[in-house]
C-alpha positions in Angstrom: 118.9 95.0 176.2 119.4 98.8 176.4 117.4 101.2 178.6 117.2 104.9 179.0 119.7 104.6 181.9 122.4 103.7 179.4 124.5 106.5 177.9 124.4 107.5 174.3 128.0 106.5 173.8 127.5 103.1 175.5 124.7 102.3 173.1 126.4 103.7 170.0 129.7 101.9 170.7 128.0 98.5 170.6 128.1 96.4 167.4 126.1 96.5 165.2 124.4 99.7 166.5 127.2 102.1 165.7 127.2 101.3 162.0 123.5 100.2 161.5 121.3 102.3 163.8 120.5 104.7 160.9 118.6 101.9 159.2 115.9 102.1 161.8 116.3 105.5 163.5 117.2 108.3 161.0 120.7 109.5 161.2 119.5 113.1 160.7 117.7 112.7 164.0 120.8 111.5 165.8 122.7 114.6 164.6 120.6 116.6 167.1 122.8 115.2 169.9 126.0 117.2 170.3 129.3 115.6 171.4 128.9 117.2 174.9 125.9 114.9 175.5 127.5 111.6 174.4 128.4 110.6 178.0 124.8 111.4 179.2 122.1 108.8 179.7 119.3 108.7 177.2 117.0 109.8 180.1 119.1 112.9 180.5 119.3 113.6 176.8 115.5 113.5 176.6 115.5 116.6 178.9 118.5 118.3 177.2 117.9 117.9 173.5 115.0 118.7 171.3 113.9 117.4 167.9 113.8 119.8 165.0 110.0 120.2 165.5 110.3 121.2 169.1 109.5 118.0 171.1 112.0 116.3 173.5 114.6 114.0 171.8 112.9 110.7 171.0 115.0 108.6 173.5 112.4 105.8 173.7 112.4 105.4 170.0 116.2 105.4 169.8 116.6 102.8 172.5 113.9 100.7 171.0 115.6 100.8 167.5 118.9 99.9 169.1 117.3 96.9 170.8 115.7 95.7 167.6 119.2 95.7 166.0 120.4 93.6 169.0 117.4 91.3 168.6 118.5 90.8 165.0 122.2 90.3 165.7 122.0 88.3 168.9 118.6 86.6 169.1 118.0 86.4 165.3 114.4 87.4 165.7 114.5 89.7 162.7 116.1 89.6 159.2 117.4 92.2 156.8 116.7 90.8 153.4 118.9 92.2 150.5 116.6 92.4 147.6 119.0 93.1 144.7 121.5 90.6 145.9 119.4 87.4 146.2 122.6 85.3 146.6 123.0 87.0 150.0 119.4 86.5 151.0 118.8 83.5 153.3 115.3 83.2 152.0 116.0 83.4 148.3 119.3 81.5 148.6 119.5 79.2 151.6 123.3 78.8 151.0 123.9 82.5 151.5 125.3 82.3 155.0 128.9 82.3 153.8 128.3 85.8 152.2 126.8 87.4 155.3 128.3 89.5 158.0 127.3 87.4 161.0 127.9 83.8 162.0 124.2 83.1 161.8 124.1 84.2 158.2 122.0 87.3 159.3 123.2 90.2 157.2 123.0 93.6 158.8 123.7 96.5 156.4 125.6 99.6 157.1 123.3 102.6 157.3 122.9 105.4 154.8 124.6 103.8 151.8 121.6 104.5 149.6 122.4 102.1 146.7 120.9 99.0 145.2 123.1 96.7 147.4 121.4 98.1 150.5 117.8 98.0 149.4 116.3 95.7 152.0 113.2 94.3 153.7 113.2 94.1 157.5 110.9 91.5 159.0 110.6 88.8 161.6 112.7 85.8 161.0 110.4 83.0 159.7 112.5 80.4 161.5 112.6 82.1 164.9 109.7 84.6 165.3 107.8 85.3 162.1 105.7 88.0 163.7 108.5 89.5 165.8 107.1 93.1 165.4 104.0 92.0 167.3 106.1 90.4 170.1 108.6 93.2 170.5 106.1 96.1 170.3 106.5 99.0 172.7 103.5 100.6 174.3 103.6 103.7 172.0 102.2 101.6 169.1 99.2 100.5 171.2 96.0 102.5 170.4 94.3 104.4 173.2 91.1 102.4 172.4 90.2 98.7 172.0 91.2 97.5 168.6 88.3 95.3 167.2 88.7 95.8 163.4 90.0 92.2 163.1 88.7 89.5 165.4 91.2 88.2 167.9 91.0 84.6 166.6 92.0 85.8 163.1 94.9 87.9 164.4 96.4 85.0 166.3 94.9 81.8 165.0 95.7 81.9 161.2 98.8 80.1 160.1 98.6 81.8 156.7 98.5 85.6 157.1 98.1 88.6 154.8 101.3 90.5 154.3 102.0 94.2 154.4 105.0 96.0 152.9 105.5 99.3 154.6 107.2 102.3 152.9 108.3 105.1 155.2 108.1 108.7 154.0 110.7 111.4 153.9 110.2 113.3 150.7 112.4 110.9 148.7 115.3 112.5 150.7 115.3 110.4 153.9 113.3 107.6 155.4 111.4 108.1 158.6 111.7 104.4 159.4 110.8 104.4 163.1 107.5 106.4 163.3 106.4 105.5 159.7 107.8 102.0 159.6 108.5 100.2 162.9 105.4 101.5 164.8 103.1 100.7 161.8 104.6 97.2 161.6 103.9 96.6 165.3 100.3 97.9 165.0 99.5 95.9 161.9 101.0 92.6 163.1 99.6 92.8 166.6 96.1 94.1 165.8 95.6 93.2 162.2 97.1 89.7 161.9 99.6 90.7 159.2 103.1 89.6 158.5 104.9 92.9 158.2 107.9 93.9 156.1 109.6 97.4 156.2 111.2 98.5 152.9 114.3 100.6 152.7 114.2 102.0 149.1 116.5 104.2 147.3 116.2 108.0 147.6 117.7 111.0 145.8 119.9 111.1 143.8 118.5 107.8 142.8 115.7 109.1 140.5 112.6 107.5 139.0 112.2 104.6 138.3 114.7 103.3 140.8 112.6 103.7 144.0 109.5 102.2 142.3 111.6 99.3 141.0 112.6 98.6 144.6 109.0 98.4 145.7 108.0 96.2 142.7 110.9 93.9 143.6 109.7 93.7 147.2 106.2 92.7 146.1 107.7 90.1 143.8 109.9 88.7 146.5 107.2 88.4 149.2 104.8 86.8 146.7 107.4 84.4 145.3 108.4 83.2 148.8 104.9 83.3 150.3 105.0 79.7 151.6 108.4 80.5 153.3 106.8 83.5 155.1 103.5 81.7 155.7 101.6 84.5 154.0 98.8 84.5 151.4 100.2 85.7 148.0 96.7 87.0 147.1 96.6 89.3 150.1 99.6 91.6 149.9 99.1 95.1 151.0 101.5 98.0 150.4 101.2 101.0 152.6 103.2 104.3 152.7 103.4 107.6 154.3 103.8 111.0 152.5 106.4 110.3 149.7 106.2 106.6 150.7 102.5 106.9 149.9 103.4 108.2 146.4 105.8 105.3 146.0 103.0 102.9 146.8 100.3 104.6 144.7 102.5 104.9 141.7 103.9 101.4 141.8 100.3 100.1 141.8 99.6 101.5 138.3 103.2 101.1 136.9 103.6 97.5 138.2 103.7 95.7 134.8 106.4 97.9 133.3 108.3 97.9 136.6 108.4 94.1 136.7 110.0 94.1 133.3 112.7 96.6 134.5 113.3 94.6 137.6 113.8 91.3 135.8 116.1 92.9 133.3 118.2 94.5 136.1 118.3 91.2 138.1 119.5 89.4 135.0 122.3 91.9 134.6 123.3 91.3 138.2 123.6 87.6 137.5 120.6 86.5 139.4 120.2 82.7 139.2 117.7 81.3 136.6 115.7 79.9 139.5 115.2 83.3 141.0 114.3 84.8 137.7 111.8 82.1 137.0 110.2 82.5 140.4 109.8 86.3 139.9 108.7 85.9 136.3 105.8 83.7 137.5 104.6 86.4 139.9 102.7 89.7 139.6 104.1 92.9 141.1 100.5 94.2 141.6 99.6 94.7 145.2 96.2 93.6 146.4 95.6 96.8 148.4 97.2 100.2 148.8 97.2 102.0 152.2 98.2 105.7 152.1 99.0 108.1 155.0 98.8 111.8 154.1 100.2 110.8 150.6 101.9 112.8 147.9 99.6 112.1 144.9 100.1 114.8 142.2 102.9 116.7 140.7 100.6 119.0 138.7 99.1 121.3 141.3 99.3 121.8 145.1 102.1 119.3 145.2 105.1 118.7 147.4 108.0 120.4 145.7 110.7 118.4 147.5 109.2 115.0 146.5 108.9 116.1 142.9 112.5 117.3 142.7 114.0 114.4 144.6 112.2 111.7 142.6 112.4 113.2 139.1 115.5 115.4 139.1 113.1 118.1 138.0 112.4 116.4 134.6 109.3 118.2 133.5 108.2 115.3 131.3 107.6 113.2 134.5 105.0 115.5 136.0 102.0 114.0 134.5 103.5 110.5 134.1 103.9 110.3 137.9 100.7 112.1 139.0 98.7 109.2 140.3 95.3 110.7 139.9 95.7 110.8 136.1 96.3 107.0 135.9 93.6 105.4 138.0 91.7 102.7 136.1 89.1 100.2 137.0 91.7 97.5 137.7 93.5 99.6 140.3 93.7 97.9 143.7 91.4 98.9 146.6 92.7 102.0 148.5 92.5 103.4 152.0 93.9 106.9 152.3 93.7 109.7 154.9 95.0 113.2 155.3 94.7 116.1 157.7 93.0 119.2 156.5 95.6 121.5 158.1 98.6 119.6 156.5 101.1 122.3 155.8 103.5 120.0 153.9 101.5 117.9 151.5 98.1 119.6 150.9 95.0 117.4 151.7 93.9 118.2 148.2 96.2 115.4 147.0 94.0 112.8 148.8 90.8 114.6 147.6 91.9 114.4 144.0 92.8 110.7 144.5 89.3 110.0 145.8 87.7 111.8 142.8 89.7 109.5 140.5 88.9 106.4 142.4 85.2 107.3 142.3 85.3 107.9 138.6 87.0 104.6 138.0 84.7 102.7 140.4 87.6 101.4 142.5 86.8 100.3 146.1 88.2 102.8 148.5 87.8 104.7 151.8 89.4 108.2 151.8 89.2 110.2 155.0 90.0 113.8 155.7 90.5 114.7 159.4 90.4 118.3 160.6 93.8 118.6 162.4 97.1 116.9 162.9 99.3 118.5 160.2 101.8 116.1 158.6 104.0 113.2 159.5 101.9 112.0 162.4 102.4 108.3 161.9 99.8 106.4 164.1 98.6 109.8 165.2 97.0 108.7 168.5 97.1 112.2 169.9 95.5 113.8 166.8 92.0 114.0 165.3 93.0 111.1 163.0 93.6 108.8 166.0 91.4 106.1 164.5 92.8 106.0 161.0 94.7 102.8 161.5 91.5 101.1 162.9 89.6 102.3 159.9 92.2 101.0 157.5 92.4 97.6 159.3 88.6 97.2 159.0 88.5 98.3 155.4 91.2 95.8 154.2 89.8 93.1 156.5 86.7 93.3 154.3 88.3 94.0 150.9 91.1 91.4 151.1 88.7 88.6 152.0 87.6 88.5 148.4 91.1 87.4 147.4 91.6 84.9 150.3 91.3 81.2 150.2 93.1 80.4 146.9 96.5 79.7 148.5 97.2 76.6 150.5 
């Protein structure tokens, strides 16, 4: 495994890191490192290079992401699951190994292709380490307080777990997969007892409904193969940050029409009758929606980039994709938080969401913290440091009502 004593070029020249690191650690972050630093150790680069927002280069995160790829390629602890090509998916098609890029049948996609063929879920391999995020978690995902929202015996003793599909943010322009994907997966698996999946969905210029279809397909896949993943199909949570929050919140009210679009598209891609039958029998409705500083509205005080990148500036989609105007009594339970000083996505988005949830009598917990701005992820050094504990406690209670029907 790599350490910060390895040089940038040593790490990047290792297969599959060179071609695939952008799946877990954003390529636009890597571009902060100039060629003159390539021969330097990651420990040196940490002192020489800054991120765009002024902090030292995230060497620990880069090294951890590279190691997760090696865990996937060498030790097979993780899987990338190609959703729109089920014949290449070892879960959906056990005979798919011949179509994959590694001798183990463990497909590892090239980064930044941004097309249907590279829409994937990243998760612990059910045959090797189904909760691999919990077992490979770095210290940065550990909260600075005892985590007691879910009793220890429930986190570690249940053979059937709830599932969480995590959608990183990035304004529908990029995906912040490390801080809003990997770290959340580690936290929720280790301290919440979840089986975590990180979704790589399509971004601009792939406009609506394509990203929402990707998430609907992810829900269908996880639910259809619940027994394979040892999860409860009645306790599937989707959670997203910023634009990923909008993706989750919109999929939750569009899920029926999205399922129709997904099945039609899969049929056109020659999915097998067995796969189509499995997905047809499932619902694309999540059982809970967790939102971190989410984009909610495109009507007022909205995030211009998310609107443009998702809709291609089609004015007719403003109201259609403004979540607060579509909340009804059958909307899933919601946890959401925002920071009052958010300079990117105004906290009023979360406030308007709460107003709609109250009006529709939907179970929810919406919290506004005073400071922290935007994109904080777990936010342990901000006023919102306990949000993940609050969300774990909320859904531990809310999802219990759906538990127990799956054996």
